[in-house]
Residue, then its C-alpha position, 0 to 999 in steps of 0.5 A: m538516487i536510483p528507486v528501490r523498484r529498479r535496484g531490486l532488493l539486495g542486502g545482507g541477510l536477505a533471501v529472495a522469494g521463491l529461492l527456498p520454500l518458507s517452511r524450511f525458514a520458519r523451522a530454522q533458528e530463532d536469530q531471524v525474522n520472516i517478513y512477508n511486504w510489497d515490492t519496492y517498500i523498504g529501504s535498499d539497506t534497511l535489512a542489513e542494518f537491521t541484522d547489523a544492529t541485532g544479529i537477526s537475519v531476515r527472510y523477506d517475501l513479496y506479494a502483489s495485492s492485499d488479497e494475495l496477503f490475506g488469501k495467503l494467511r486466511e487458512g493459517n500462516p506458513g511461517y511469517d513473523v511480520i506482514f504489512p497489511s493495509n488498515n481495512y485488512v488489519e480491521r478484516m484480520v483481526a475480525g478472523d483472529m489472524l493477528m497477535p496483539l502487539d506488546h507494546a513493551l516491546v516496541p518502545n518507539l510506538k511513541n514516535i507515531a503521530p497523535a493523528f495516527a496513534n488511535p485509529s478507528y480501524d485499531p484503537g490504541l494501536k493494539y495490533g499493528a504499527p502504522y508504516t506509511y500512508s498514501l493516496l490513490v491517485i491518477g498518474y499521467r505522462k505529461s507529453a500525452v495529454a493537452e491538459p493535466p487531469t483534474s478528475w476521476s473522468a480522465v479514466f473513468g469518463p468518455d474522453a478517456p484514451v482507448g487502450r491506454v490506461s491502467l487500472p488497479n486489480e483490487t476492490d479499491l478500483v470499485r471504491v474509486a469508481l463510487k468516489s467518482l460518482g460522488k458516493s462514499l467509497n465504503s457505501e454498501d447501498p446496492a443501487d451505488l455499487k450497480a452504478a459503479e459496476e455499470l461505470l466500470l463495464e463501460v470503461k471496459r466495453r470502450r477498450v479504455v483499459k490496457m491492464f488491469a494491473p497487480d501493483t504494477g501500473q506505475d511500471l506500465l506508464l514508466s515504460g510508455e505502455v499506457d498514459l494514465a495509471v491509478d496507482w499509489m502516490g508513493d509509487l508514482r513517485q519512484v518512477m517520477a524520479e526517473d522520467d520527468d515526463l511523468d506526474f500525478v494528480v489527486p482527483s477533485e472528487g477525493t480518493v482512497l486513503g490508505i495506512d499500511c501497518m506492521c502487524i504480526p500474524k498469529g502463528a508467527p515463530h519468531p514474535t520476539a524478533a518480529h517486535a524487534f523489527i518493528d521497533f527498529v523500523l520506528r527509530p527516527e533515522v530509520h523511519a526517515a531513510i526508508a521514507e526518503e527512498i521509497q517516497y511514501a509518507i510515514p506517520n512517525q513525526p520524529a522521522v518526518e522532522l529528519l527528512p529533507a525539507e524538499i521532501r518534507d514540504d512537498p504536497q504530492v508526498y504530505p497532501p494539504a489538510e484540504v486534499m485529506a479531507k476529501s479522501e476516505v479510509p476504507a473501513y471493513r464492515g464484515e464479510a458480506a460487506e467485503k463480498l459485495f465489492e469483490d463481486v462487483l471487481t470480480r463482475v467486472l474483471a470477467a467481463 
């Protein structure tokens, strides 16, 4: 299998981001759906299969960060029907009156969501979103470049981190894993904890450890050999590991961020019926399993998981064991003031 990221997003009914203004598509015929998603985050045949099954054409645009998604829709929906926010952004967008409630009657395949994901604290009863994937933020590494596999966040934040050979994310999750590395909750709003996380990250930057604060491209930097260590999501790293057997990753012993991405319909969606049809199509067990097998992310769709090959279904690098999951935390949204605390730390670190 050639991962999606190398092949590009190709398929019937697909319009690649940037070819034509979205507003023209948003005003077009009703038998279409406008999707806004991460790169490398859908099966290579999914969109064409959806069009074949429903007659609904697809407009597909890409974003590079949760902040970009949020910023794009904060001032009003420019014409998207389905988006893929992470769990804390689901909460944030609900608080901002930016999402439509799902009509569960139009998404019967919601019944496939495993019980552990069916009534989450960030979206009780799945009122606003259908869980799509979940993953942990981990440390990817080039085996030939390290004496021993890393086990701790100290591999990227500690005094022995390799100068100029580390990629870190340019999102607030960086602040959260810095907190985790200090033994704190990644949701801590304690000023002393946030100050300690900021000082840690500033020290890492002063020592010139960081090659790049990457917008969801750390795995590519690792694959190209530009860095030896990259903090990125398990699924993204699994994709590049398929291309280079010198790559691997580890879940740091202190624990990490657990992210759950969801399929949601933003307020003002021009084609809400088509949006529901797309979400329900993805939740078909055979469709969701095919996506998961290709993009290498864990999925919360129980019948779909049962369709996966045993080597994926039983792989702890895809579906981590309970003791690993227990050390991980889901980022929580606690209001705009709390979000600003994390954003301000990140801004000061990036600007230093």
